[in-house]
C-alpha positions as CSV (number, residue, x, y, z in Angstrom):
1,M,0.0,0.0,0.0
2,T,1.3,3.5,-0.9
3,T,2.4,5.6,2.0
4,P,0.2,8.7,2.4
5,L,1.8,12.0,1.3
6,P,2.4,14.3,4.4
7,L,0.8,17.5,3.3
8,C,0.0,20.9,5.0
9,I,-2.9,23.2,4.0
10,I,-2.2,26.9,4.1
11,G,-5.2,29.0,4.8
12,A,-8.3,28.0,6.7
13,G,-11.0,30.0,4.9
14,S,-13.9,28.4,2.9
15,I,-11.6,27.1,0.1
16,G,-8.9,26.0,2.5
17,M,-11.5,24.0,4.5
18,R,-12.7,22.3,1.4
19,H,-9.2,21.1,0.9
20,V,-9.1,20.0,4.5
21,E,-12.3,18.1,3.9
22,V,-11.1,16.1,0.9
23,A,-7.6,15.6,2.3
24,S,-9.3,14.0,5.4
25,L,-11.2,11.6,3.2
26,S,-8.3,10.5,1.0
27,P,-5.9,7.7,1.9
28,A,-3.4,9.2,-0.5
29,V,-2.6,12.1,1.8
30,Q,-2.1,12.9,5.5
31,I,-2.6,16.4,6.9
32,T,0.4,17.4,9.0
33,A,-0.9,20.9,9.8
34,V,-3.2,23.7,8.8
35,V,-1.4,27.0,8.6
36,E,-3.6,29.9,9.9
37,P,-2.2,33.1,11.3
38,H,-5.4,34.2,13.1
39,A,-5.3,32.8,16.7
40,P,-9.1,32.4,17.3
41,R,-9.4,30.5,14.1
42,R,-6.5,28.2,15.1
43,A,-8.3,27.5,18.3
44,E,-11.4,26.4,16.3
45,L,-9.3,24.1,14.1
46,E,-7.7,22.6,17.2
47,A,-11.1,21.9,18.6
48,Q,-11.9,20.0,15.4
49,G,-8.9,17.7,16.0
50,L,-6.6,19.4,13.5
51,T,-3.0,20.5,14.1
52,A,-3.0,24.3,13.5
53,V,0.1,26.4,13.4
54,A,0.6,30.2,12.8
55,S,3.2,30.1,10.1
56,I,4.9,27.9,7.5
57,A,8.0,27.8,9.6
58,E,6.1,25.9,12.3
59,V,4.9,23.1,10.0
60,P,6.1,19.6,11.1
61,A,9.4,18.5,9.5
62,E,7.9,15.4,7.8
63,T,5.8,17.6,5.5
64,R,6.5,17.1,1.8
65,A,3.8,19.1,0.0
66,A,1.4,22.0,0.5
67,V,-1.9,23.2,-0.7
68,I,-2.1,27.0,-0.7
69,A,-5.6,28.5,-0.2
70,T,-4.8,32.0,1.1
71,P,-5.9,35.3,-0.5
72,T,-4.4,35.8,-4.0
73,Q,-2.0,38.5,-2.8
74,D,-0.3,35.9,-0.6
75,H,0.0,33.1,-3.2
76,A,3.5,34.0,-4.4
77,A,5.1,34.4,-1.0
78,S,3.6,31.2,0.4
79,A,4.3,29.2,-2.7
80,S,7.9,30.4,-2.8
81,A,8.4,29.6,0.9
82,C,7.1,26.0,0.3
83,L,9.2,25.5,-2.8
84,S,12.2,26.7,-0.8
85,R,11.6,23.9,1.7
86,G,11.5,21.3,-1.1
87,W,7.8,20.8,-1.1
88,A,5.5,20.1,-4.0
89,V,2.9,22.8,-4.3
90,L,-0.7,23.1,-5.4
91,V,-1.8,26.7,-5.3
92,E,-5.4,27.9,-5.8
93,K,-6.1,30.0,-8.8
94,P,-4.8,32.4,-9.9
95,T,-1.2,31.2,-9.5
96,A,-0.2,34.6,-8.2
97,A,-1.5,38.2,-8.1
98,T,0.5,39.2,-11.2
99,L,2.1,37.4,-14.2
100,D,5.5,38.5,-13.1
101,E,5.0,36.8,-9.7
102,A,3.6,33.7,-11.3
103,R,6.5,33.4,-13.8
104,T,9.0,33.7,-11.0
105,L,7.3,30.8,-9.1
106,V,7.3,28.6,-12.2
107,T,11.0,29.3,-12.7
108,Q,11.7,28.5,-9.0
109,A,9.8,25.2,-9.3
110,E,11.5,24.2,-12.5
111,T,15.0,25.0,-11.1
112,A,14.3,23.0,-8.0
113,G,12.7,20.1,-10.0
114,L,9.5,20.4,-7.9
115,P,5.9,20.0,-9.0
116,L,3.9,23.2,-9.1
117,F,0.2,23.1,-10.0
118,T,-2.6,25.6,-10.1
119,G,-6.0,24.6,-8.7
120,H,-8.2,24.6,-11.8
121,H,-10.0,21.5,-10.6
122,R,-12.7,21.3,-13.3
123,R,-10.2,19.4,-15.4
124,C,-10.5,16.5,-13.0
125,H,-14.1,15.6,-13.8
126,P,-14.5,12.4,-15.8
127,F,-16.6,14.2,-18.5
128,S,-13.9,16.9,-18.8
129,I,-11.2,14.3,-19.4
130,A,-13.4,12.4,-21.9
131,A,-14.3,15.7,-23.8
132,R,-10.9,15.8,-25.4
133,D,-11.3,12.5,-27.1
134,A,-14.9,13.3,-28.0
135,L,-13.8,16.5,-29.7
136,A,-11.5,14.6,-32.0
137,E,-14.6,13.0,-33.6
138,T,-15.9,16.4,-34.7
139,G,-13.2,17.0,-37.3
140,D,-11.2,20.3,-37.4
141,L,-12.6,22.7,-34.8
142,V,-14.3,25.7,-36.3
143,G,-15.6,27.5,-33.2
144,V,-16.9,27.3,-29.6
145,Q,-19.9,29.0,-28.1
146,G,-20.1,29.4,-24.3
147,L,-22.6,30.8,-21.9
148,W,-21.9,31.2,-18.1
149,S,-24.8,33.0,-16.5
150,L,-25.5,32.5,-12.8
151,R,-27.4,35.1,-10.8
152,K,-25.6,35.7,-7.5
153,H,-27.9,36.7,-4.6
154,D,-28.1,40.4,-3.8
155,T,-26.6,40.0,-0.3
156,Y,-23.5,38.4,-1.9
157,Y,-22.5,42.0,-2.6
158,D,-22.9,43.2,1.0
159,V,-19.1,42.4,1.4
160,D,-17.2,45.5,0.2
161,W,-14.4,43.8,-1.8
162,R,-17.0,42.0,-3.9
163,R,-18.0,45.3,-5.4
164,A,-14.4,46.5,-5.8
165,P,-12.5,46.5,-9.1
166,G,-11.2,43.0,-9.9
167,A,-14.1,41.2,-8.3
168,G,-16.4,41.0,-11.3
169,P,-17.3,37.8,-13.2
170,L,-14.6,38.3,-15.8
171,L,-11.7,37.8,-13.3
172,T,-13.6,35.7,-10.8
173,N,-15.5,33.2,-13.0
174,L,-14.4,33.4,-16.6
175,T,-10.8,32.4,-15.7
176,H,-12.1,28.9,-15.0
177,E,-13.7,28.7,-18.4
178,I,-10.5,29.9,-20.1
179,D,-8.5,27.1,-18.5
180,L,-11.1,24.5,-19.4
181,L,-11.2,25.7,-23.0
182,R,-7.4,25.6,-23.2
183,F,-7.5,22.0,-21.7
184,F,-9.9,21.0,-24.5
185,V,-8.6,23.0,-27.5
186,G,-5.1,24.4,-26.8
187,D,-3.5,27.8,-26.7
188,M,-5.4,31.1,-27.2
189,T,-3.8,33.9,-29.0
190,E,-6.2,36.9,-28.7
191,A,-9.1,38.2,-26.7
192,T,-11.7,41.0,-27.4
193,A,-14.1,42.0,-24.7
194,L,-17.2,44.2,-24.1
195,L,-18.1,44.9,-20.5
196,S,-21.3,46.1,-18.9
197,S,-22.5,47.1,-15.4
198,A,-26.0,48.1,-16.5
199,R,-27.9,45.6,-14.4
200,R,-26.2,46.0,-10.9
201,G,-24.8,49.5,-11.4
202,F,-21.5,48.7,-9.6
203,V,-18.1,50.0,-10.6
204,I,-17.3,46.4,-11.6
205,E,-18.9,44.7,-14.6
206,D,-21.8,42.3,-14.1
207,T,-21.7,41.0,-17.7
208,A,-19.0,40.5,-20.3
209,A,-19.0,39.3,-23.8
210,V,-15.7,38.0,-25.0
211,A,-14.3,36.6,-28.2
212,F,-11.2,34.4,-28.3
213,R,-8.9,33.2,-31.1
214,F,-7.2,29.9,-30.8
215,A,-3.7,29.1,-32.2
216,G,-5.3,26.5,-34.5
217,G,-7.5,29.2,-36.1
218,A,-10.8,28.4,-34.3
219,L,-12.8,31.2,-32.7
220,A,-14.8,31.3,-29.5
221,S,-17.5,33.6,-28.2
222,F,-18.4,33.6,-24.5
223,L,-21.0,35.5,-22.5
224,V,-20.4,35.6,-18.7
225,S,-22.8,37.3,-16.2
226,D,-23.5,37.1,-12.5
227,A,-26.7,39.2,-13.0
228,G,-28.6,37.0,-15.4
229,A,-30.6,34.0,-14.1
230,S,-30.1,30.9,-16.2
231,P,-29.5,27.1,-16.1
232,W,-26.5,27.5,-18.4
233,N,-23.2,27.5,-16.4
234,F,-20.7,24.9,-15.3
235,E,-21.9,24.7,-11.8
236,A,-25.5,24.0,-12.6
237,S,-24.6,21.8,-15.6
238,S,-22.2,19.6,-13.5
239,Y,-24.0,19.6,-10.1
240,E,-20.5,20.3,-8.8
241,N,-21.3,22.7,-6.1
242,P,-23.9,21.6,-3.5
243,I,-24.9,25.3,-2.8
244,I,-25.8,25.9,-6.4
245,A,-28.9,24.4,-7.9
246,G,-28.2,21.9,-10.6
247,S,-29.8,21.9,-14.1
248,G,-28.0,19.3,-16.1
249,E,-28.1,21.7,-19.1
250,D,-25.2,21.9,-21.5
251,Y,-23.5,25.3,-21.5
252,L,-20.7,24.8,-24.1
253,R,-21.1,24.0,-27.8
254,F,-18.2,23.0,-30.1
255,V,-18.6,23.1,-33.8
256,G,-16.2,21.2,-36.2
257,T,-16.0,20.3,-39.8
258,E,-17.4,16.8,-39.2
259,G,-20.0,17.6,-36.5
260,A,-20.6,19.2,-33.1
261,L,-20.4,18.4,-29.4
262,A,-22.3,19.7,-26.4
263,F,-20.7,19.9,-23.0
264,P,-20.8,18.5,-20.4
265,S,-23.3,15.9,-21.6
266,L,-20.9,15.1,-24.5
267,T,-23.9,14.7,-26.8
268,R,-22.5,14.4,-30.4
269,F,-24.0,15.4,-33.7
270,G,-22.3,13.9,-36.8
271,R,-22.4,11.9,-40.0
272,S,-25.7,10.2,-40.8
273,G,-24.7,8.7,-44.1
274,P,-22.0,8.6,-46.8
275,G,-20.8,11.5,-48.8
276,E,-20.1,15.1,-47.8
277,I,-21.5,16.4,-44.6
278,E,-23.5,19.5,-45.7
279,W,-26.7,21.4,-44.8
280,S,-29.2,19.2,-46.7
281,K,-28.3,16.1,-44.7
282,P,-29.5,15.7,-41.1
283,L,-26.9,15.1,-38.4
284,A,-27.1,11.9,-36.4
285,R,-27.4,12.6,-32.7
286,T,-25.4,10.3,-30.3
287,P,-26.1,10.7,-26.6
288,G,-23.0,11.0,-24.4
289,P,-21.9,8.4,-21.9
290,A,-23.0,8.4,-18.3
291,F,-20.4,9.5,-15.8
292,E,-20.3,8.9,-12.0
293,R,-20.4,12.2,-10.1
294,I,-17.2,12.8,-8.2
295,D,-15.8,15.5,-5.9
296,P,-13.2,17.1,-8.3
297,L,-11.2,18.6,-5.4
298,L,-10.8,15.1,-4.0
299,A,-9.7,13.8,-7.5
300,Q,-7.3,16.8,-7.8
301,I,-5.6,16.2,-4.5
302,E,-5.1,12.5,-5.2
303,R,-3.6,13.3,-8.6
304,F,-1.4,15.8,-6.9
305,A,-0.3,13.3,-4.3
306,A,0.5,10.8,-7.1
307,V,2.8,13.3,-8.8
308,A,4.4,14.5,-5.6
309,S,5.2,10.8,-4.9
310,G,7.0,10.4,-8.2
311,G,4.2,9.8,-10.7
312,T,3.1,11.6,-13.8
313,D,-0.1,13.3,-14.8
314,T,-1.6,14.8,-18.0
315,V,-4.8,16.4,-16.4
316,L,-3.7,18.7,-13.6
317,C,-3.2,22.4,-14.4
318,T,0.6,23.0,-14.4
319,G,2.1,26.2,-13.3
320,A,2.7,27.1,-17.0
321,D,-1.0,26.3,-17.8
322,G,-2.0,28.5,-14.9
323,I,0.1,31.4,-16.3
324,A,-1.6,30.9,-19.7
325,A,-5.1,31.1,-18.2
326,M,-4.0,34.2,-16.3
327,E,-2.7,35.8,-19.5
328,M,-5.9,35.3,-21.4
329,T,-8.1,36.4,-18.5
330,L,-6.1,39.6,-18.1
331,A,-6.0,40.1,-21.9
332,A,-9.8,40.0,-21.8
333,A,-9.9,42.5,-18.9
334,L,-7.5,44.8,-20.7
335,S,-9.5,44.6,-23.9
336,G,-12.6,45.5,-22.1
337,K,-10.9,48.7,-20.8
338,S,-9.0,49.6,-24.0
339,G,-11.7,48.7,-26.6
340,K,-9.3,46.7,-28.8
341,P,-8.1,43.1,-29.2
342,I,-5.3,42.1,-26.8
343,T,-2.7,39.3,-27.2
344,P,-1.0,37.7,-24.2
345,A,2.3,39.5,-25.1
346,E,0.5,42.8,-24.6
347,V,-0.5,42.2,-21.0
348,P,2.0,44.0,-18.6
349,G,3.6,41.7,-16.1
350,D,2.4,43.7,-13.2
351,Y,-1.2,44.1,-14.5
352,T,-3.9,42.9,-12.1
353,G,-6.9,43.5,-14.3
354,V,-7.9,46.7,-12.5
């Protein structure tokens, strides 16, 4: 039997505690400590039977890996400290507050020969992994249409920072979709965005319409909004988050030269007979396979443990992948402000999207 990976979790907020939850369930990892600087919170953790320490320096010596779930501004400092100790690192998205910081971390990990992953966990769903093979059956990709619209409750915005620049759905939610599209299709080379705050009236956007260009020539259009009520979003489609009502509705559509694919159901539309596929011929509809529902954070931490113990993985979001998702998210933000298409190379290394 494989020895569990001794792992600490840095940050005991809502996301950090989700990592505590899945780590506690997994035989692949053993929590050595939870790092939490706030003394009253540490006392609560101790009452739950967890070892809680105030700093990374106090983490038990047997620790070999870390999950970082602190506020974004701390990601670079905590990840660097963990890498300096020879630990494998899984850091919540985004990898760091700026591209410059993220690139420094990736270089540090590569120099040390240590695994560094970004927590884009949606990749770990079985239907996400299967989508890549399903897409190969639609021919050359022509385009993608996406719709993420999920109305957040009004009291969500009672917290000041959620109304502040950088907290809109573009930087908060679309970044997940960008990583998933890159996982399915490959590199993006350009973003063009329109932003609107017409529904909520905040300084931040409540809606964004974004167009992307892929390196292979395909195009994508994506509408993202936290003001519009709809069943079309990853969370409702996948039933991933227990606090968000599920719908089972597809929210992504891929169109290729040989057919089309809906996600996450993986329903395919393709050839119904011999000869050229063209508009006079109906497309045959093939329902997608059934997949067992999983906790993607649990799957992610077990994949992470396998790599940290010497294995390999082709699903987890690497540090470089995390940077690429940041680049395109920030390119979209910069496009929305500048009114012109933006490439990754045009995004300043210190740009935060504000």
